[in-house]
RONUMI-688886 format. One line per 5 residues: number of its first residue (from 1); for each residue x, y, z of C-alpha. Coordinates in nm, 4 decimals. Example, Ala and Ser with C-alpha at 12.3 -4.5 7.8 and 13.67 -1.06 7.14 Angstrom:
BEGIN
1) 1.2300:-0.4500:0.7800  1.3670:-0.1060:0.7140
***
This chain:
BEGIN
1) 9.9393:15.1126:12.9702  10.0826:14.9404:12.6602  9.9182:15.1980:12.4353  10.0677:15.4747:12.6498  10.4137:15.3225:12.5984
6) 10.3511:15.3012:12.2254  10.2495:15.6660:12.2124  10.5597:15.7681:12.4098  10.7986:15.5826:12.1788  10.6166:15.7199:11.8757
11) 10.6445:16.0717:12.0143  11.0203:16.0276:12.0576  11.0512:15.9220:11.6952  10.8527:16.2271:11.5846  11.0875:16.4483:11.7834
16) 11.3827:16.2983:11.5986  11.2163:16.3710:11.2639  11.1476:16.7221:11.3843  11.5118:16.7825:11.4693  11.6223:16.6439:11.1323
21) 11.3963:16.8936:10.9546  11.5284:17.1798:11.1666  11.8921:17.0839:11.1023  11.8417:17.0557:10.7296  11.6524:17.3846:10.7179
26) 11.9427:17.5555:10.8947  12.1940:17.3962:10.6568  11.9958:17.5064:10.3503  11.9351:17.1574:10.2118  11.6145:17.1188:10.0191
31) 11.5182:16.7675:10.1331  11.5524:16.6592:10.4950  11.6998:16.3210:10.5673  11.4818:16.0600:10.7300  11.5602:16.0361:11.0971
36) 11.7419:15.7288:11.2158  11.4747:15.4672:11.2712  11.4719:15.3503:11.6291  11.2708:15.0324:11.6521  10.9248:15.0829:11.7964
41) 10.8376:14.7243:11.7114  10.7655:14.6192:12.0655  10.5450:14.9183:12.1377  10.3437:14.8776:11.8203  10.3149:14.5047:11.8817
46) 10.1378:14.5424:12.2111  9.9276:14.8410:12.1135  9.8100:14.6804:11.7914  9.8207:15.0208:11.6230  10.0722:15.1712:11.3835
51) 10.2760:15.4569:11.5209  10.1888:15.7696:11.3276  10.4589:15.9899:11.1829  10.2870:16.3274:11.1370  10.5096:16.6104:11.2641
56) 10.4379:16.7683:11.5995  10.6283:17.0961:11.5814  10.6033:17.2105:11.9423  10.6905:16.9420:12.1953  10.8276:16.9567:12.5468
61) 11.1535:16.7711:12.4893  11.2462:16.9607:12.1762  11.1341:17.2973:12.3152  11.4303:17.3119:12.5528  11.6488:17.3671:12.2456
66) 11.4160:17.4821:11.9691  11.2448:17.7584:12.1654  11.5746:17.9429:12.1841  11.5289:18.0200:11.8174  11.2280:18.2415:11.8998
71) 11.3196:18.5457:12.1159  11.0528:18.6107:12.3788  10.8291:18.9162:12.3407  10.9786:19.2175:12.5232  10.8341:19.2751:12.8695
76) 10.6032:19.5742:12.9085  10.7851:19.8610:13.0860  10.5660:20.0782:13.3070  10.6648:20.4504:13.3185  10.7755:20.5811:13.6585
81) 10.4984:20.7618:13.8497  10.4941:21.1430:13.8437  10.4134:21.3724:14.1341  10.0775:21.4553:13.9762  9.9863:21.0898:13.9332
86) 10.0793:21.0214:14.2914  9.8627:21.3145:14.4084  9.5576:21.2031:14.2105  9.5930:20.8315:14.2796  9.3053:20.6914:14.4895
91) 9.3916:20.6329:14.8492  9.3811:20.2774:14.9780  9.0846:20.1969:15.2026  9.1374:20.2854:15.5663  9.1893:19.9917:15.7959
96) 8.9335:19.9183:16.0666  8.9906:20.1337:16.3754  9.1942:19.9658:16.6412  9.3160:20.0681:16.9833  9.5942:20.3211:16.9591
101) 9.9226:20.2234:17.1147  10.0662:20.4274:17.3944  10.2510:20.7335:17.2655  10.6225:20.6895:17.2345  10.8502:20.9282:17.4195
106) 11.0143:21.0247:17.0932  10.8205:21.1268:16.7866  10.8435:20.8869:16.4917  11.0221:20.9976:16.1766  10.7941:21.1368:15.9087
111) 10.7120:20.8879:15.6305  10.9496:20.8912:15.3360  10.8158:21.0044:15.0043  10.7723:20.7169:14.7577  11.0704:20.6765:14.5250
116) 11.0140:20.6127:14.1553  11.1253:20.2612:14.0557  11.4482:20.2277:13.8627  11.4085:20.1659:13.4924  11.4217:19.7870:13.4190
121) 11.6989:19.6538:13.1984  11.5821:19.5538:12.8506  11.5588:19.1744:12.8186  11.8620:19.0030:12.6684  11.7821:18.8642:12.3274
126) 11.7949:18.4825:12.3224  12.0525:18.3343:12.0879  11.9240:18.0890:11.8287  12.0668:17.7385:11.8665  12.3643:17.6444:11.6526
131) 12.3631:17.3316:11.4345  12.6187:17.1795:11.6726  12.3830:17.2304:11.9699  12.0981:17.0706:11.7780  12.3165:16.7783:11.6716
136) 12.4231:16.7171:12.0298  12.0624:16.7279:12.1426  11.9571:16.4941:11.8620  12.2270:16.2440:11.9624  12.1070:16.2563:12.3235
141) 11.7490:16.2069:12.2110  11.8460:15.9128:11.9891  12.0339:15.7479:12.2741  11.7380:15.7968:12.5070  11.4978:15.6535:12.2497
146) 11.7207:15.3514:12.1879  11.7579:15.2864:12.5594  11.3839:15.3135:12.6229  11.3025:15.0933:12.3243  11.5619:14.8321:12.4224
151) 11.4303:14.8274:12.7788  11.0748:14.7874:12.6548  11.1784:14.5132:12.4088  11.3487:14.3317:12.6963  11.0362:14.3549:12.9088
156) 10.8227:14.2313:12.6207  11.0561:13.9369:12.5725  11.0290:13.8474:12.9403  10.6503:13.8579:12.9174  10.6468:13.5724:12.6636
161) 10.3181:13.4110:12.7642  10.2410:13.6404:13.0555  9.9081:13.8051:13.1144  9.9009:14.0796:12.8520  9.5344:14.1312:12.7801
166) 9.4221:14.1041:12.4161  9.0896:13.9979:12.2667  9.2448:13.6590:12.1845  9.4014:13.6086:12.5269  9.7585:13.6520:12.6606
171) 10.0175:13.7780:12.4113  10.2543:13.5214:12.2624  10.5824:13.6865:12.1668  10.7919:13.5633:11.8750  10.9682:13.8995:11.8839
176) 11.2476:13.8784:12.1375  11.5591:13.6622:12.0944  11.5961:13.5467:12.4536  11.5590:13.2137:12.6330  11.2621:13.1384:12.8515
181) 11.3340:13.1127:13.2233  11.2788:12.7367:13.2318  11.5996:12.6758:13.0327  11.8216:12.9107:13.2366  12.0354:12.7336:13.5004
186) 11.9394:12.9611:13.7891  12.0736:12.7265:14.0567  12.4041:12.6869:13.8763  12.4396:13.0646:13.8520  12.3607:13.1065:14.2201
191) 12.6283:12.8516:14.3111  12.8778:13.0188:14.0766  12.8107:13.3551:14.2416  12.8815:13.2095:14.5857  13.2075:13.0564:14.4641
196) 13.3111:13.3835:14.2966  13.2901:13.5765:14.6232  13.4472:13.2955:14.8249  13.7405:13.2117:14.5946  13.8379:13.5606:14.4774
201) 13.6653:13.8354:14.6767  13.9327:14.0928:14.5934  13.9268:14.0356:14.2175  13.5484:14.0054:14.2058  13.4824:14.3342:14.3839
206) 13.7685:14.5454:14.2432  13.7691:14.7774:13.9431  13.9889:14.5350:13.7522  14.1401:14.6131:13.4126  13.9874:14.7224:13.0840
211) 14.0604:14.3861:12.9184  13.8388:14.1962:13.1625  13.8528:13.9552:13.4551  14.1905:13.7760:13.4160  14.0658:13.4229:13.4928
216) 13.7792:13.4476:13.2432  14.0083:13.6025:12.9832  14.2440:13.3031:13.0128  13.9536:13.0564:12.9978  13.8280:13.2154:12.6731
221) 14.1805:13.2147:12.5278  14.2136:12.8414:12.5998  13.8717:12.7789:12.4464  13.9864:12.9373:12.1189  14.3458:12.8161:12.1297
226) 14.4997:13.1644:12.1394  14.7088:13.3727:12.3778  14.5253:13.5842:12.6396  14.6695:13.8980:12.4754  14.4297:13.8336:12.1867
231) 14.1207:13.8455:12.4114  13.9209:14.1377:12.5513  13.6133:14.0743:12.7705  13.3335:14.3320:12.7569  12.9917:14.4191:12.8974
236) 12.8008:14.2134:12.6413  12.8853:14.1488:12.2774  12.7135:14.4697:12.1619  12.9765:14.6613:12.3605  13.2413:14.4568:12.1800
241) 13.0799:14.5485:11.8462  13.0690:14.9160:11.9399  13.4366:14.9225:12.0393  13.5404:14.7467:11.7192  13.3374:14.9781:11.4962
246) 13.4807:15.2796:11.6773  13.8333:15.1516:11.6200  13.7998:15.0424:11.2563  13.5175:15.2396:11.0921  13.5285:15.6107:11.0111
251) 13.2648:15.8243:10.8455  13.2597:15.7411:10.4743  13.4264:15.4006:10.5158  13.2645:15.1136:10.3269  13.1385:14.8107:10.5174
256) 12.9935:14.4830:10.3882  12.6924:14.3345:10.5679  12.4571:14.0479:10.4963  12.1091:14.1145:10.3600  11.9214:14.0835:10.5957
261) 12.1322:14.1465:10.9043  12.0972:14.2352:11.2712  11.9106:14.5654:11.3024  12.1405:14.7045:11.5760  12.4398:14.6534:11.3439
266) 12.2739:14.8631:11.0740  12.1870:15.1305:11.3295  12.5425:15.1432:11.4662  12.7156:15.1543:11.1269  12.4836:15.4173:10.9828
271) 12.5230:15.6208:11.2988  12.8983:15.6221:11.2368  12.8459:15.7477:10.8808  12.9599:15.4258:10.7140  12.8653:15.3445:10.3559
276) 12.6920:15.0087:10.3948  12.6867:14.7495:10.1136  12.4251:14.4805:10.1813  12.5009:14.1529:9.9991  12.2245:13.8955:9.9585
281) 12.2098:13.6147:10.2143  12.1438:13.2621:10.0882  12.0569:12.9504:10.2913  12.4291:12.8614:10.2952  12.5393:13.2131:10.3868
286) 12.6385:13.5362:10.2159  12.6499:13.5235:9.8351  13.0291:13.5283:9.7939  13.0116:13.5526:9.4141  12.7895:13.8603:9.4368
291) 13.0434:14.0010:9.6835  13.3271:13.9258:9.4400  13.1380:14.1121:9.1658  13.0855:14.4080:9.4001  13.4608:14.4194:9.4734
296) 13.5737:14.3919:9.1100  13.3139:14.5710:8.8978  13.4738:14.8037:8.6403  13.3271:15.1234:8.7789  13.2426:15.1994:9.1384
301) 13.3968:14.8863:9.2867  13.3532:14.8634:9.6627  13.6604:14.9226:9.8791  13.5468:14.7967:10.2201  13.7309:14.8353:10.5479
306) 13.5320:14.5595:10.7148  13.2850:14.2791:10.6434  13.0386:14.1998:10.9239  12.9305:13.8347:10.9104  12.7122:13.6278:11.1458
311) 12.8246:13.2806:11.0334  12.6190:13.0447:11.2498  12.2372:13.0478:11.2721  12.2348:13.4069:11.1586  12.0168:13.6731:11.3170
316) 11.7566:13.7227:11.1709  11.7584:13.4451:10.9091  11.8837:13.1413:11.1019  12.1135:13.0485:10.8089  12.4689:12.9111:10.8451
321) 12.7720:13.0018:10.6323  12.9067:12.6899:10.4600  13.2690:12.5786:10.4953  13.3360:12.6538:10.1279  13.1998:13.0060:10.1582
326) 13.4056:13.0681:10.4715  13.7202:12.9928:10.2752  13.6084:13.2033:9.9780  13.5247:13.4995:10.2007  13.8706:13.4889:10.3565
331) 14.0279:13.4775:10.0086  13.8361:13.7895:9.9065  13.9357:13.9635:10.2297  14.3041:13.8885:10.1672  14.2854:13.9939:9.8012
336) 14.1046:14.3216:9.8719  14.2555:14.4157:10.2068  13.9604:14.4197:10.4447  13.9041:14.2653:10.7885  13.6337:14.0078:10.8580
341) 13.4277:14.0640:11.1709  13.3003:13.7175:11.2705  13.0040:13.7930:11.4984  12.9260:13.4513:11.6469  12.6998:13.4575:11.9577
346) 12.5032:13.1441:11.8581  12.7947:12.9115:11.7750  12.7425:12.6822:12.0779  12.3714:12.6333:12.0048  12.3939:12.3839:11.7165
351) 12.1327:12.1104:11.7539  12.1720:11.9428:11.4123  12.4234:11.9223:11.1292  12.8014:11.9345:11.1278  13.0071:12.1697:11.3430
356) 13.2182:12.4018:11.1258  13.5492:12.5693:11.2107  13.5472:12.9380:11.2927  13.6995:13.1762:11.0405  13.9158:13.2962:11.3307
361) 14.0807:12.9528:11.3393  14.1270:12.9661:10.9611  14.2909:13.3125:10.9478  14.3613:13.4622:11.2933  14.5342:13.7732:11.1533
366) 14.2488:13.8813:10.9255  13.9537:13.7927:11.1459  13.8189:13.9635:11.4564  13.5848:13.7333:11.6436  13.3057:13.8245:11.8872
371) 13.0818:13.6087:12.0994  12.8655:13.6263:12.4098  12.7558:13.4364:12.7192  12.4046:13.5821:12.6869  12.2901:13.2802:12.4863
376) 12.4704:13.0072:12.6831  12.4460:13.1404:13.0408  12.1705:13.4049:13.0507  12.1039:13.7446:12.8860  12.1142:13.9365:13.2138
381) 12.4774:13.8434:13.2812  12.5898:14.0903:13.0068  12.9309:13.9394:12.9284  13.0756:13.9236:12.5769  13.4221:13.9260:12.4268
386) 13.6481:13.9952:12.1297  13.9339:13.7818:11.9961  14.1721:13.9303:11.7408  14.5257:14.0401:11.6539  14.7136:14.1623:11.9651
391) 14.7721:14.5152:11.8334  14.4032:14.5615:11.7558  14.2958:14.4192:12.0919  14.5391:14.6547:12.2694  14.3908:14.9538:12.0834
396) 14.0373:14.8459:12.1692  14.1496:14.7984:12.5281  14.2505:15.1641:12.5388  13.9016:15.2592:12.4164  13.7587:15.0460:12.6955
401) 13.9785:15.2207:12.9522  13.8589:15.5598:12.8337  13.4965:15.4433:12.8319  13.4474:15.2692:13.1657  13.7902:15.1978:13.3242
406) 13.6928:14.8324:13.3445  13.3909:14.6138:13.2676  13.1744:14.4435:13.5292  13.4098:14.2268:13.7351  13.1282:14.0707:13.9396
411) 12.9478:13.9356:13.6313  13.2704:13.8153:13.4726  13.3853:13.6414:13.7903  13.0504:13.4607:13.8144  13.0710:13.3563:13.4480
416) 13.4234:13.2262:13.5037  13.3108:13.0087:13.7955  13.0115:12.8874:13.5919  13.2417:12.7909:13.3037  13.5306:12.6466:13.5059
421) 13.2960:12.4184:13.7011  13.1588:12.2620:13.3814  12.8119:12.4046:13.4418  12.8237:12.5817:13.1069  12.8401:12.2511:12.9181
426) 12.5324:12.1230:13.1012  12.3567:12.4543:13.0360  12.4365:12.4392:12.6646  12.2927:12.0885:12.6380  11.9720:12.1965:12.8137
431) 11.9309:12.4977:12.5865  12.0062:12.3022:12.2682  11.7502:12.0330:12.3502  11.4799:12.2936:12.4111  11.5675:12.4911:12.0979
436) 11.5616:12.1800:11.8779  11.2123:12.0916:12.0027  11.0868:12.4479:11.9604  11.2320:12.4955:11.6107  11.0677:12.1724:11.4951
441) 10.7380:12.2720:11.6546  10.7524:12.6065:11.4729  10.8235:12.4398:11.1386  10.5389:12.1924:11.1889  10.2959:12.4667:11.2862
446) 10.3857:12.6811:10.9850  10.3419:12.3865:10.7470  10.0055:12.3067:10.9034  9.8605:12.6544:10.9519  10.0362:12.8835:10.7028
451) 10.1048:12.6947:10.3817  10.2063:13.0130:10.1971  10.5069:13.0594:10.4264  10.8532:12.9743:10.2932  11.1324:12.9043:10.5435
456) 11.4452:12.6983:10.6091  11.4570:12.4901:10.9285  11.7603:12.6195:11.1224  12.0310:12.3859:11.2523  12.0680:12.5912:11.5686
461) 12.0171:12.9316:11.7253  11.7044:13.1275:11.8056  11.5452:13.2467:11.4813  11.3540:13.1495:11.1682  11.3101:13.3758:10.8653
466) 10.9713:13.3533:10.6955  10.8925:13.4762:10.3449  10.5329:13.5262:10.2361  10.4153:13.5586:9.8737  10.4992:13.8795:9.6866
471) 10.2406:14.1431:9.7606  10.1889:14.0360:10.1200  10.1917:14.3371:10.3513  10.3893:14.2600:10.6672  10.2864:14.5942:10.8207
476) 9.9197:14.5021:10.7931  9.9961:14.1533:10.9212  10.1824:14.3015:11.2159  9.8761:14.5010:11.3212  9.6336:14.2151:11.2612
481) 9.8538:13.9762:11.4597  9.8828:14.2210:11.7501  9.5019:14.2388:11.7681  9.5047:13.8595:11.8110  9.7739:13.8578:12.0761
486) 10.0842:13.7691:11.8696  10.4005:13.9708:11.8207  10.6939:13.9256:11.5789  10.9567:14.1445:11.4145  10.8970:14.2722:11.0626
491) 11.1615:14.1769:10.8076  11.1924:14.5387:10.7007  11.3662:14.6137:11.0322  11.6666:14.4091:10.9179  11.7014:14.5560:10.5686
496) 11.8070:14.8878:10.4195  11.5195:14.8484:10.1719  11.2608:14.5896:10.0715  11.1411:14.2924:10.2717  10.7762:14.4001:10.2926
501) 10.6683:14.0333:10.2708  10.9116:13.8923:10.5311  10.9231:13.8468:10.9081  11.1455:13.7021:11.1800  11.0094:13.4527:11.4296
506) 11.2061:13.3846:11.7496  11.1287:13.0448:11.9016  11.3730:13.0603:12.1947  11.1325:13.2072:12.4503  10.8138:13.0102:12.3765
511) 10.7114:12.6523:12.4513  10.5820:12.4137:12.1825  10.2276:12.4649:12.3129  10.2614:12.8413:12.2880  10.4083:12.8032:11.9379
516) 10.1052:12.6046:11.8191  9.8633:12.8624:11.9576  10.0667:13.1584:11.8351  10.1027:13.0328:11.4772  9.7316:12.9505:11.4620
521) 9.6612:13.3126:11.5583  9.9184:13.4393:11.3067  9.7580:13.2340:11.0304  9.4166:13.3723:11.1223  9.5599:13.7250:11.1028
526) 9.7107:13.6470:10.7598  9.3801:13.5145:10.6263  9.2023:13.8273:10.7487  9.4017:14.0570:10.5166
***
């Protein structure tokens, strides 16, 4: 079954490549662009086989559009029969004799002579598809592929140590950034749901407003020390990201990102036609001096609209932006006129080191802040939010209205009750204790089993970035690890280029015992190359 899923996702990617070639052929460009890469990491991980990329020109999904380009062969038109042909045509065999009915008082009418059939209309020539039709179909196909891949990734993450058969035993997944069920406060969520329907049944079950459930909006505003007009609550933080990018980024706009950065951010920005500048990430955050050089170089200086930064326990690297670099980044933003998007879903999950102020608190007019309850409550609750200047939040609120009228009031009401009762603080402490133990177990296992690996022990969050010696082939390692029942995400997924010797390991969904076994298998896969 897993190999069937892998083949399906691979086929979808081939269809996207196929459409790209068709579009570029129609536009007269000599070299087709590479299709947007939709992660098939999860599918390849469980199949243990690379997804091939050879073109398959005729496929069912694409045929519904592409086949219009080839008019069907004209139907054969039979000439009408002539009197002579009718006279010489063989008679049909006589039926078996049967009893004759009683004669009717009136004689039946004589049989009518056969009439020649009317001449059929010539078939209407099919119109070839326009580039706009193909682009619309490609967008639909990309969305479908992303949705299927995300759903499969989510299922793979939930499997964790479940019974996925491999030669080495059940698969251990370091791929998905999600907590294991044992650190989710299921009882607290159940109690919060009961309270939500008891205390505010009308608000919980209504459409609500585009800016979110009012009680939760006020709670978030108090948490950040701002007015509620600066807060918009969304269906997950990725929805918040999408709204913000739609409001601030146009095709051709320049955007700063970290290198590496979250793969969905790269996908979203490139899908909007942004010109992405990736600035190297260091253990204490983005290289602000390299960014300053990029902004001030004599020729071709960058003129960004936005800088996307994950300041705490960054995904995928696990690094944290230092206080000094936070201040320097805000200085550069003020000097060069761009907004800072502080994407901060892991901020509450610090298990060592000093808590740092948000950039939002340092410059509330230049920073738009996003966070999520997926990491502190549970991923399935799908509640995130934005905090920013009132005018910007109002504009994003109008986008939300046009998109879905209002977000999920039931989820947001439950989250509010969970937060207002104090359950969220207890949940955060439970999650932090588990993550601290798992991060240390991962570091110990890597030092013991994979001495070539370079990494920085995170101070919080879900992820660890691992660098292998130059020349290591993470693609080959990915396949070898899958054969031994281990999955991870290749570093190349988080980079515009390079990273062939890097990988991301998520420790949030695996126990220390699973970590020890999984890293031993990974080391065995590495030694086999």
